[in-house]
C-alpha positions as a Markdown table, in Angstrom:
| # | Residue | x | y | z |
|---|---|---|---|---|
| 1 | Unk | 110.3 | 144.9 | 230.9 |
| 2 | Unk | 110.2 | 141.1 | 230.9 |
| 3 | Unk | 107.4 | 141.2 | 228.3 |
| 4 | Unk | 109.5 | 143.5 | 226.1 |
| 5 | Unk | 112.6 | 141.2 | 226.4 |
| 6 | Unk | 110.5 | 138.2 | 225.5 |
| 7 | Unk | 109.2 | 140.0 | 222.4 |
| 8 | Unk | 112.7 | 141.0 | 221.4 |
| 9 | Unk | 114.0 | 137.5 | 221.8 |
| 10 | Unk | 111.1 | 136.2 | 219.7 |
| 11 | Unk | 111.9 | 138.7 | 217.0 |
| 12 | Unk | 115.6 | 137.7 | 216.9 |
| 13 | Unk | 114.7 | 134.0 | 216.6 |
| 14 | Unk | 112.2 | 134.8 | 213.9 |
| 15 | Unk | 114.8 | 136.8 | 212.0 |
| 16 | Unk | 117.3 | 134.0 | 212.3 |
| 17 | Unk | 114.7 | 131.5 | 211.1 |
| 18 | Unk | 114.0 | 133.7 | 208.0 |
| 19 | Unk | 117.8 | 133.9 | 207.2 |
| 20 | Unk | 118.1 | 130.1 | 207.6 |
| 21 | Unk | 115.3 | 129.4 | 205.2 |
| 22 | Unk | 116.6 | 131.9 | 202.7 |
| 23 | Unk | 120.0 | 130.2 | 202.7 |
| 24 | Unk | 118.3 | 126.8 | 202.1 |
| 25 | Unk | 116.4 | 128.3 | 199.1 |
| 26 | Unk | 119.6 | 129.8 | 197.7 |
| 27 | Unk | 121.4 | 126.4 | 198.0 |
| 28 | Unk | 118.6 | 124.6 | 196.2 |
| 29 | Unk | 118.7 | 127.1 | 193.4 |
| 30 | Unk | 122.4 | 126.7 | 193.0 |
| 31 | Unk | 122.2 | 122.9 | 193.0 |
| 32 | Unk | 119.4 | 123.1 | 190.4 |
| 33 | Unk | 121.5 | 125.4 | 188.2 |
| 34 | Unk | 124.4 | 122.9 | 188.3 |
| 35 | Unk | 122.1 | 119.9 | 187.4 |
| 36 | Unk | 120.3 | 121.6 | 184.6 |
| 37 | Unk | 122.9 | 123.3 | 182.3 |
| 38 | Unk | 120.4 | 124.8 | 179.9 |
| 39 | Unk | 116.7 | 125.3 | 180.7 |
| 40 | Unk | 115.8 | 125.8 | 177.0 |
| 41 | Unk | 117.2 | 122.6 | 175.6 |
| 42 | Unk | 116.2 | 118.9 | 175.7 |
| 43 | Unk | 119.4 | 118.1 | 177.6 |
| 44 | Unk | 118.4 | 120.2 | 180.7 |
| 45 | Unk | 117.8 | 117.1 | 182.8 |
| 46 | Unk | 121.2 | 115.6 | 182.4 |
| 47 | Unk | 123.0 | 115.8 | 185.7 |
| 48 | Unk | 126.7 | 116.6 | 185.9 |
| 49 | Unk | 127.4 | 113.1 | 187.1 |
| 50 | Unk | 126.0 | 111.8 | 183.8 |
| 51 | Unk | 127.7 | 114.3 | 181.5 |
| 52 | Unk | 130.7 | 112.1 | 180.8 |
| 53 | Unk | 128.8 | 108.9 | 180.1 |
| 54 | Unk | 127.1 | 107.8 | 176.9 |
| 55 | Unk | 123.3 | 107.9 | 176.9 |
| 56 | Unk | 121.6 | 105.0 | 178.6 |
| 57 | Unk | 124.8 | 103.1 | 179.1 |
| 58 | Unk | 124.6 | 101.8 | 175.5 |
| 59 | Unk | 128.1 | 100.3 | 175.7 |
| 60 | Unk | 126.4 | 97.3 | 177.3 |
| 61 | Unk | 124.1 | 96.7 | 174.4 |
| 62 | Unk | 124.8 | 94.5 | 171.4 |
| 63 | Unk | 123.6 | 95.5 | 167.9 |
| 64 | Unk | 120.7 | 93.3 | 166.8 |
| 65 | Unk | 120.4 | 92.1 | 163.2 |
| 66 | Unk | 117.2 | 92.9 | 161.3 |
| 67 | Unk | 114.7 | 90.1 | 160.9 |
| 68 | Unk | 112.5 | 89.9 | 157.8 |
| 69 | Unk | 108.8 | 90.0 | 158.3 |
| 70 | Unk | 107.5 | 87.7 | 155.7 |
| 71 | Unk | 110.1 | 86.3 | 153.3 |
| 72 | Unk | 113.6 | 85.0 | 153.7 |
| 73 | Unk | 116.0 | 86.8 | 151.4 |
| 74 | Unk | 118.8 | 85.1 | 149.6 |
| 75 | Unk | 122.3 | 85.3 | 151.2 |
| 76 | Unk | 124.0 | 88.6 | 150.3 |
| 77 | Unk | 127.4 | 90.1 | 150.5 |
| 78 | Unk | 128.1 | 91.9 | 153.8 |
| 79 | Unk | 131.4 | 93.5 | 152.7 |
| 80 | Unk | 131.2 | 97.3 | 152.9 |
| 81 | Unk | 133.4 | 100.0 | 151.4 |
| 82 | Unk | 135.1 | 102.7 | 153.4 |
| 83 | Unk | 133.1 | 104.6 | 156.1 |
| 84 | Unk | 132.3 | 107.2 | 153.5 |
| 85 | Unk | 130.2 | 104.8 | 151.6 |
| 86 | Unk | 126.8 | 103.3 | 152.3 |
| 87 | Unk | 127.6 | 100.5 | 154.8 |
| 88 | Unk | 126.7 | 97.0 | 153.8 |
| 89 | Unk | 124.0 | 95.2 | 155.7 |
| 90 | Unk | 124.1 | 92.3 | 158.1 |
| 91 | Unk | 122.1 | 89.3 | 156.7 |
| 92 | Unk | 118.6 | 89.3 | 158.1 |
| 93 | Unk | 117.0 | 86.3 | 159.6 |
| 94 | Unk | 113.4 | 85.1 | 159.1 |
| 95 | Unk | 110.7 | 86.4 | 161.4 |
| 96 | Unk | 109.0 | 83.4 | 162.8 |
| 97 | Unk | 106.7 | 84.9 | 165.5 |
| 98 | Unk | 103.3 | 86.4 | 164.5 |
| 99 | Unk | 103.3 | 90.2 | 164.5 |
| 100 | Unk | 100.5 | 91.9 | 166.3 |
| 101 | Unk | 99.4 | 94.1 | 164.7 |
| 102 | Unk | 100.8 | 92.7 | 161.4 |
| 103 | Unk | 103.5 | 95.1 | 160.3 |
| 104 | Unk | 103.2 | 94.0 | 156.7 |
| 105 | Unk | 99.7 | 95.4 | 156.4 |
| 106 | Unk | 98.9 | 97.8 | 153.7 |
| 107 | Unk | 98.5 | 101.4 | 154.8 |
| 108 | Unk | 95.1 | 102.9 | 155.1 |
| 109 | Unk | 93.8 | 104.9 | 152.1 |
| 110 | Unk | 94.9 | 108.6 | 152.4 |
| 111 | Unk | 94.8 | 111.5 | 150.0 |
| 112 | Unk | 97.7 | 111.1 | 147.6 |
| 113 | Unk | 99.9 | 113.7 | 145.8 |
| 114 | Unk | 101.3 | 113.6 | 142.3 |
| 115 | Unk | 104.8 | 112.2 | 142.1 |
| 116 | Unk | 105.7 | 115.2 | 139.9 |
| 117 | Unk | 104.9 | 117.5 | 142.9 |
| 118 | Unk | 106.6 | 115.2 | 145.3 |
| 119 | Unk | 109.7 | 115.1 | 143.1 |
| 120 | Unk | 109.9 | 118.9 | 142.9 |
| 121 | Unk | 109.5 | 119.5 | 146.6 |
| 122 | Unk | 111.9 | 116.7 | 147.6 |
| 123 | Unk | 114.6 | 117.9 | 145.2 |
| 124 | Unk | 114.2 | 121.4 | 146.7 |
| 125 | Unk | 114.9 | 120.0 | 150.2 |
| 126 | Unk | 117.5 | 117.4 | 149.6 |
| 127 | Unk | 121.1 | 118.4 | 150.5 |
| 128 | Unk | 124.6 | 117.1 | 149.9 |
| 129 | Unk | 126.9 | 117.0 | 152.9 |
| 130 | Unk | 130.6 | 117.3 | 151.9 |
| 131 | Unk | 133.3 | 117.0 | 154.6 |
| 132 | Unk | 136.9 | 117.5 | 153.6 |
| 133 | Unk | 140.2 | 117.7 | 155.5 |
| 134 | Unk | 143.1 | 120.1 | 155.2 |
| 135 | Unk | 145.5 | 117.2 | 154.6 |
| 136 | Unk | 145.2 | 113.4 | 154.2 |
| 137 | Unk | 145.0 | 111.5 | 157.5 |
| 138 | Unk | 143.2 | 108.6 | 159.1 |
| 139 | Unk | 140.1 | 109.1 | 157.0 |
| 140 | Unk | 139.2 | 110.4 | 153.5 |
| 141 | Unk | 136.7 | 113.2 | 152.5 |
| 142 | Unk | 133.1 | 112.0 | 152.6 |
| 143 | Unk | 130.1 | 112.9 | 150.6 |
| 144 | Unk | 126.6 | 112.0 | 151.8 |
| 145 | Unk | 123.0 | 113.2 | 151.6 |
| 146 | Unk | 120.4 | 114.7 | 153.9 |
| 147 | Unk | 116.9 | 116.0 | 153.9 |
| 148 | Unk | 115.6 | 119.3 | 155.4 |
| 149 | Unk | 112.5 | 118.4 | 157.6 |
| 150 | Unk | 111.3 | 121.8 | 158.8 |
| 151 | Unk | 111.2 | 125.4 | 157.8 |
| 152 | Unk | 113.9 | 126.3 | 160.4 |
| 153 | Unk | 116.5 | 124.3 | 158.5 |
| 154 | Unk | 116.9 | 121.1 | 160.4 |
| 155 | Unk | 118.6 | 118.4 | 158.4 |
| 156 | Unk | 118.0 | 114.7 | 159.0 |
| 157 | Unk | 120.9 | 112.5 | 157.9 |
| 158 | Unk | 122.9 | 109.5 | 159.0 |
| 159 | Unk | 125.1 | 109.3 | 162.1 |
| 160 | Unk | 127.9 | 107.8 | 160.0 |
| 161 | Unk | 128.0 | 111.1 | 158.1 |
| 162 | Unk | 127.4 | 113.5 | 161.0 |
| 163 | Unk | 130.1 | 111.9 | 163.1 |
| 164 | Unk | 132.6 | 113.9 | 161.0 |
| 165 | Unk | 131.2 | 117.1 | 162.4 |
| 166 | Unk | 132.5 | 116.0 | 165.8 |
| 167 | Unk | 136.0 | 115.9 | 164.4 |
| 168 | Unk | 136.1 | 119.5 | 163.1 |
| 169 | Unk | 139.0 | 120.5 | 165.4 |
| 170 | Unk | 140.7 | 117.2 | 165.6 |
| 171 | Unk | 144.5 | 117.6 | 165.4 |
| 172 | Unk | 144.0 | 121.4 | 164.8 |
| 173 | Unk | 141.3 | 124.0 | 164.5 |
| 174 | Unk | 139.1 | 123.5 | 161.4 |
| 175 | Unk | 140.9 | 120.3 | 160.5 |
| 176 | Unk | 137.6 | 119.0 | 159.1 |
| 177 | Unk | 135.3 | 121.3 | 157.1 |
| 178 | Unk | 131.7 | 120.2 | 156.4 |
| 179 | Unk | 129.5 | 122.2 | 154.1 |
| 180 | Unk | 125.8 | 121.9 | 153.1 |
| 181 | Unk | 125.4 | 121.9 | 149.4 |
| 182 | Unk | 122.2 | 122.2 | 147.4 |
| 183 | Unk | 121.0 | 122.3 | 143.8 |
| 184 | Unk | 122.0 | 120.3 | 140.7 |
| 185 | Unk | 124.9 | 120.5 | 140.3 |
| 186 | Unk | 125.4 | 121.0 | 144.0 |
| 187 | Unk | 126.9 | 124.3 | 145.3 |
| 188 | Unk | 128.1 | 125.0 | 148.8 |
| 189 | Unk | 125.6 | 127.3 | 150.4 |
| 190 | Unk | 125.3 | 126.7 | 154.1 |
| 191 | Unk | 127.1 | 125.6 | 157.2 |
| 192 | Unk | 125.5 | 123.5 | 159.9 |
| 193 | Unk | 126.0 | 122.3 | 163.5 |
| 194 | Unk | 124.9 | 119.1 | 165.1 |
| 195 | Unk | 121.6 | 119.2 | 167.0 |
| 196 | Unk | 121.9 | 115.5 | 168.0 |
| 197 | Unk | 123.8 | 112.5 | 166.8 |
| 198 | Unk | 122.7 | 109.1 | 167.9 |
| 199 | Unk | 124.8 | 108.1 | 170.9 |
| 200 | Unk | 123.7 | 104.5 | 170.5 |
| 201 | Unk | 125.1 | 104.4 | 166.9 |
| 202 | Unk | 128.4 | 106.0 | 167.8 |
| 203 | Unk | 128.9 | 103.8 | 170.8 |
| 204 | Unk | 128.4 | 100.7 | 168.8 |
| 205 | Unk | 130.3 | 101.7 | 165.6 |
| 206 | Unk | 132.9 | 104.3 | 166.5 |
| 207 | Unk | 135.8 | 101.8 | 165.9 |
| 208 | Unk | 134.6 | 101.5 | 162.2 |
| 209 | Unk | 135.8 | 105.0 | 161.4 |
| 210 | Unk | 139.2 | 103.7 | 160.5 |
| 211 | Unk | 138.0 | 100.5 | 158.9 |
| 212 | Unk | 138.1 | 100.1 | 155.1 |
| 213 | Unk | 135.6 | 97.1 | 155.2 |
| 214 | Unk | 132.9 | 96.8 | 157.7 |
| 215 | Unk | 129.2 | 95.9 | 157.9 |
| 216 | Unk | 126.2 | 97.2 | 159.9 |
| 217 | Unk | 122.5 | 96.9 | 159.7 |
| 218 | Unk | 121.6 | 100.6 | 159.9 |
| 219 | Unk | 120.0 | 100.5 | 163.4 |
| 220 | Unk | 120.0 | 103.9 | 165.1 |
| 221 | Unk | 122.0 | 105.4 | 162.2 |
| 222 | Unk | 120.5 | 108.9 | 162.3 |
| 223 | Unk | 121.5 | 112.5 | 163.2 |
| 224 | Unk | 120.0 | 115.9 | 163.2 |
| 225 | Unk | 121.9 | 119.0 | 161.9 |
| 226 | Unk | 120.9 | 122.6 | 162.1 |
| 227 | Unk | 121.8 | 125.1 | 159.3 |
| 228 | Unk | 123.3 | 128.0 | 161.1 |
| 229 | Unk | 124.9 | 130.3 | 158.6 |
| 230 | Unk | 125.7 | 130.8 | 154.9 |
| 231 | Unk | 129.1 | 130.1 | 153.3 |
| 232 | Unk | 129.0 | 133.6 | 151.9 |
| 233 | Unk | 128.8 | 136.2 | 154.6 |
| 234 | Unk | 127.1 | 138.6 | 152.3 |
| 235 | Unk | 124.1 | 136.3 | 152.1 |
| 236 | Unk | 121.5 | 135.9 | 154.8 |
| 237 | Unk | 119.7 | 132.8 | 155.9 |
| 238 | Unk | 116.2 | 132.5 | 154.3 |
| 239 | Unk | 113.2 | 133.2 | 156.5 |
| 240 | Unk | 112.0 | 129.7 | 155.6 |
| 241 | Unk | 113.8 | 126.7 | 154.2 |
| 242 | Unk | 112.3 | 124.3 | 151.6 |
| 243 | Unk | 111.4 | 121.2 | 153.5 |
| 244 | Unk | 109.6 | 117.9 | 153.4 |
| 245 | Unk | 107.3 | 116.9 | 156.2 |
| 246 | Unk | 107.8 | 113.5 | 157.9 |
| 247 | Unk | 105.5 | 110.7 | 159.1 |
| 248 | Unk | 106.5 | 108.8 | 162.3 |
| 249 | Unk | 103.3 | 106.7 | 162.5 |
| 250 | Unk | 103.8 | 103.0 | 163.1 |
| 251 | Unk | 102.8 | 100.4 | 160.5 |
| 252 | Unk | 101.7 | 102.7 | 157.7 |
| 253 | Unk | 104.2 | 101.3 | 155.2 |
| 254 | Unk | 103.3 | 98.4 | 152.9 |
| 255 | Unk | 105.1 | 96.1 | 150.5 |
| 256 | Unk | 104.5 | 97.2 | 146.9 |
| 257 | Unk | 103.9 | 100.8 | 147.8 |
| 258 | Unk | 105.5 | 103.3 | 145.4 |
| 259 | Unk | 107.9 | 105.7 | 147.0 |
| 260 | Unk | 110.3 | 108.5 | 145.7 |
| 261 | Unk | 114.0 | 108.0 | 146.5 |
| 262 | Unk | 116.3 | 111.1 | 146.4 |
| 263 | Unk | 119.9 | 111.7 | 147.1 |
| 264 | Unk | 123.3 | 112.6 | 145.8 |
| 265 | Unk | 124.8 | 109.2 | 144.6 |
| 266 | Unk | 128.6 | 109.5 | 143.9 |
| 267 | Unk | 129.8 | 105.9 | 143.6 |
| 268 | Unk | 131.1 | 106.2 | 140.1 |
| 269 | Unk | 132.5 | 109.7 | 140.3 |
| 270 | Unk | 135.9 | 111.0 | 141.1 |
| 271 | Unk | 136.8 | 113.5 | 143.8 |
| 272 | Unk | 136.9 | 116.5 | 141.4 |
| 273 | Unk | 133.6 | 115.6 | 139.8 |
| 274 | Unk | 132.0 | 115.2 | 143.3 |
| 275 | Unk | 133.1 | 118.7 | 144.2 |
| 276 | Unk | 132.3 | 120.4 | 140.9 |
| 277 | Unk | 129.6 | 118.4 | 139.1 |
| 278 | Unk | 127.5 | 116.4 | 141.6 |
| 279 | Unk | 123.8 | 116.1 | 140.8 |
| 280 | Unk | 120.6 | 115.1 | 142.5 |
| 281 | Unk | 119.2 | 111.8 | 141.5 |
| 282 | Unk | 115.5 | 110.8 | 142.1 |
| 283 | Unk | 113.6 | 107.7 | 141.2 |
| 284 | Unk | 110.3 | 106.0 | 141.9 |
| 285 | Unk | 110.6 | 102.5 | 143.3 |
| 286 | Unk | 108.4 | 100.0 | 145.1 |
| 287 | Unk | 109.0 | 98.8 | 148.7 |
| 288 | Unk | 110.2 | 95.2 | 148.4 |
| 289 | Unk | 110.4 | 93.8 | 151.9 |
| 290 | Unk | 109.9 | 94.9 | 155.5 |
| 291 | Unk | 112.4 | 94.2 | 158.4 |
| 292 | Unk | 112.5 | 94.5 | 162.1 |
| 293 | Unk | 115.4 | 94.9 | 164.5 |
| 294 | Unk | 113.3 | 93.4 | 167.4 |
| 295 | Unk | 110.1 | 91.4 | 167.2 |
| 296 | Unk | 107.1 | 93.7 | 166.6 |
| 297 | Unk | 108.4 | 97.0 | 165.1 |
| 298 | Unk | 108.8 | 98.0 | 161.5 |
| 299 | Unk | 112.4 | 99.4 | 161.4 |
| 300 | Unk | 113.9 | 98.8 | 158.0 |
| 301 | Unk | 112.5 | 98.7 | 154.4 |
| 302 | Unk | 114.0 | 97.1 | 151.4 |
| 303 | Unk | 113.9 | 99.2 | 148.2 |
| 304 | Unk | 115.7 | 97.0 | 145.7 |
| 305 | Unk | 118.2 | 98.1 | 143.1 |
| 306 | Unk | 118.3 | 101.6 | 141.6 |
| 307 | Unk | 120.6 | 104.5 | 140.7 |
| 308 | Unk | 120.5 | 105.5 | 144.4 |
| 309 | Unk | 122.0 | 102.1 | 145.5 |
| 310 | Unk | 125.6 | 103.5 | 145.6 |
| 311 | Unk | 128.0 | 105.6 | 147.5 |
| 312 | Unk | 126.9 | 109.1 | 148.5 |
| 313 | Unk | 123.2 | 108.2 | 148.9 |
| 314 | Unk | 123.5 | 107.7 | 152.7 |
| 315 | Unk | 121.0 | 110.0 | 154.4 |
| 316 | Unk | 118.9 | 110.3 | 151.3 |
| 317 | Unk | 115.1 | 110.5 | 151.4 |
| 318 | Unk | 112.3 | 108.0 | 151.0 |
| 319 | Unk | 109.0 | 109.9 | 150.4 |
| 320 | Unk | 105.6 | 108.3 | 150.1 |
| 321 | Unk | 102.7 | 109.3 | 147.9 |
| 322 | Unk | 101.3 | 111.6 | 150.6 |
| 323 | Unk | 104.5 | 113.6 | 150.2 |
| 324 | Unk | 105.7 | 112.5 | 153.6 |
| 325 | Unk | 109.3 | 111.4 | 154.5 |
| 326 | Unk | 108.9 | 107.8 | 155.8 |
| 327 | Unk | 112.5 | 106.5 | 155.5 |
| 328 | Unk | 116.2 | 107.5 | 155.6 |
| 329 | Unk | 118.6 | 105.6 | 153.3 |
| 330 | Unk | 121.3 | 103.8 | 155.3 |
| 331 | Unk | 122.7 | 100.7 | 153.7 |
| 332 | Unk | 123.0 | 98.7 | 150.5 |
| 333 | Unk | 124.1 | 95.2 | 149.6 |
| 334 | Unk | 127.1 | 94.6 | 147.4 |
| 335 | Unk | 127.0 | 93.9 | 143.6 |
| 336 | Unk | 128.8 | 95.3 | 140.6 |
| 337 | Unk | 125.5 | 96.6 | 139.1 |
| 338 | Unk | 123.3 | 99.0 | 141.1 |
| 339 | Unk | 120.2 | 97.3 | 139.7 |
| 340 | Unk | 121.3 | 94.0 | 141.4 |
| 341 | Unk | 121.8 | 95.6 | 144.8 |
| 342 | Unk | 119.3 | 96.0 | 147.6 |
| 343 | Unk | 119.0 | 99.6 | 149.0 |
| 344 | Unk | 117.6 | 99.8 | 152.5 |
| 345 | Unk | 116.3 | 102.6 | 154.7 |
| 346 | Unk | 115.4 | 102.9 | 158.3 |
| 347 | Unk | 111.8 | 104.1 | 158.9 |
| 348 | Unk | 111.0 | 107.5 | 160.5 |
| 349 | Unk | 109.1 | 105.5 | 163.1 |
| 350 | Unk | 112.3 | 103.7 | 164.0 |
| 351 | Unk | 114.2 | 107.0 | 164.4 |
| 352 | Unk | 111.3 | 108.4 | 166.4 |
| 353 | Unk | 111.3 | 105.5 | 168.8 |
| 354 | Unk | 115.1 | 105.5 | 169.2 |
| 355 | Unk | 115.3 | 109.2 | 169.8 |
| 356 | Unk | 112.7 | 108.9 | 172.5 |
| 357 | Unk | 114.7 | 106.0 | 174.0 |
| 358 | Unk | 117.9 | 108.0 | 174.1 |
| 359 | Unk | 116.7 | 111.4 | 175.3 |
| 360 | Unk | 113.1 | 110.9 | 176.4 |
| 361 | Unk | 111.6 | 113.0 | 173.5 |
| 362 | Unk | 110.2 | 112.2 | 170.1 |
| 363 | Unk | 111.1 | 114.1 | 167.0 |
| 364 | Unk | 108.3 | 116.6 | 167.2 |
| 365 | Unk | 108.9 | 117.6 | 170.9 |
| 366 | Unk | 112.7 | 117.6 | 170.4 |
| 367 | Unk | 112.4 | 120.1 | 167.5 |
| 368 | Unk | 110.1 | 122.3 | 169.6 |
| 369 | Unk | 113.0 | 123.5 | 171.8 |
| 370 | Unk | 115.1 | 126.5 | 171.0 |
| 371 | Unk | 117.2 | 125.0 | 168.2 |
| 372 | Unk | 120.3 | 127.2 | 168.6 |
| 373 | Unk | 120.3 | 126.5 | 172.3 |
| 374 | Unk | 119.9 | 122.8 | 171.7 |
| 375 | Unk | 122.8 | 122.7 | 169.4 |
| 376 | Unk | 125.0 | 124.6 | 171.9 |
| 377 | Unk | 123.9 | 122.3 | 174.7 |
| 378 | Unk | 124.6 | 119.2 | 172.6 |
| 379 | Unk | 128.1 | 120.6 | 171.8 |
| 380 | Unk | 128.8 | 121.2 | 175.5 |
| 381 | Unk | 127.2 | 118.1 | 177.1 |
| 382 | Unk | 127.1 | 115.2 | 174.7 |
| 383 | Unk | 129.5 | 115.9 | 171.8 |
| 384 | Unk | 132.7 | 115.6 | 173.9 |
| 385 | Unk | 131.9 | 112.1 | 175.0 |
| 386 | Unk | 131.2 | 110.9 | 171.4 |
| 387 | Unk | 134.2 | 112.8 | 170.0 |
| 388 | Unk | 136.5 | 111.1 | 172.5 |
| 389 | Unk | 135.3 | 107.7 | 171.4 |
| 390 | Unk | 136.1 | 108.6 | 167.8 |
| 391 | Unk | 139.5 | 109.9 | 168.7 |
| 392 | Unk | 140.2 | 106.8 | 170.6 |
| 393 | Unk | 139.6 | 104.8 | 167.4 |
| 394 | Unk | 141.6 | 107.2 | 165.3 |
| 395 | Unk | 144.7 | 107.1 | 167.5 |
| 396 | Unk | 144.9 | 103.4 | 168.1 |
């Protein structure tokens, strides 16, 4: 009997131990579920304690001005138009330290593509982003550009354009309506949702949303949108979107290199013309100068004056002779004539570096996640923080 009692006691203790371990496992799973809101998105490792703070505490950072790599440019106007325009640039300073490796080196020889082919493919992938409001308010309707960078319909554009997507339900539902337009003249075809908008750019520049005149250098001015539906419910999304591949390699851009610029410039057009008769513009230009926001990285390229150096070209494409997107139009200097202005674009390498700094993933890996889930996750986790910053500025 004593032996049987001992065995029964052992069994009871063993059962209690199993129950105890099971409760620990359940608790761990519950905690993990709370910490990782969506296992199929790049934001899964954002703990709840971090959900209400901007990425990487960027409020402590100060925007740096670009430094020229080789030459010192003449002084230029830094007065910018309204936030709907291409922001003007901060005046660069001369780069005095030696760059290793030299970022003004000419790119290595690669197989080139005819600019006729490049022009055709780029025009097929360029988009106009038009955001309007139901009534006049703290900001005016905006028209900008973007470029589709994969067959799933991801658009690369500027944060200073994409920020208006965050204000869709500001004041009331559908207060701001943004549509994706394509063609020449452009026609409203698609709707899109933010995949990611640079938290660094919003944190540094959110107060400018109400400013008529402001300047910035284009640093971190990027955003990703995802085409999610058509404007006509009878039409379905295509199985594959027209798109232009991108190149994020470092130091493959050289002064004097020919590039194709594309966008929807609207600086000399009225509101009705923009809505009904806005056309794509493309031109081949040479890279004039190279800039850095730090010390050793190629971040910004100067493209001189052209028809694209005007309002509406923000988010436009810079495509090299390998038919690869290497830059995103962000800023222009001020002058009465477009040919006297200096259009500038941030490099894809800069965007790639900054995205990795903000979320720990480069562009390729970021876009490898489930895109619809990523958009939803951004809307739930990051968008409210950025939206609140913009509303703070609007309601001052």
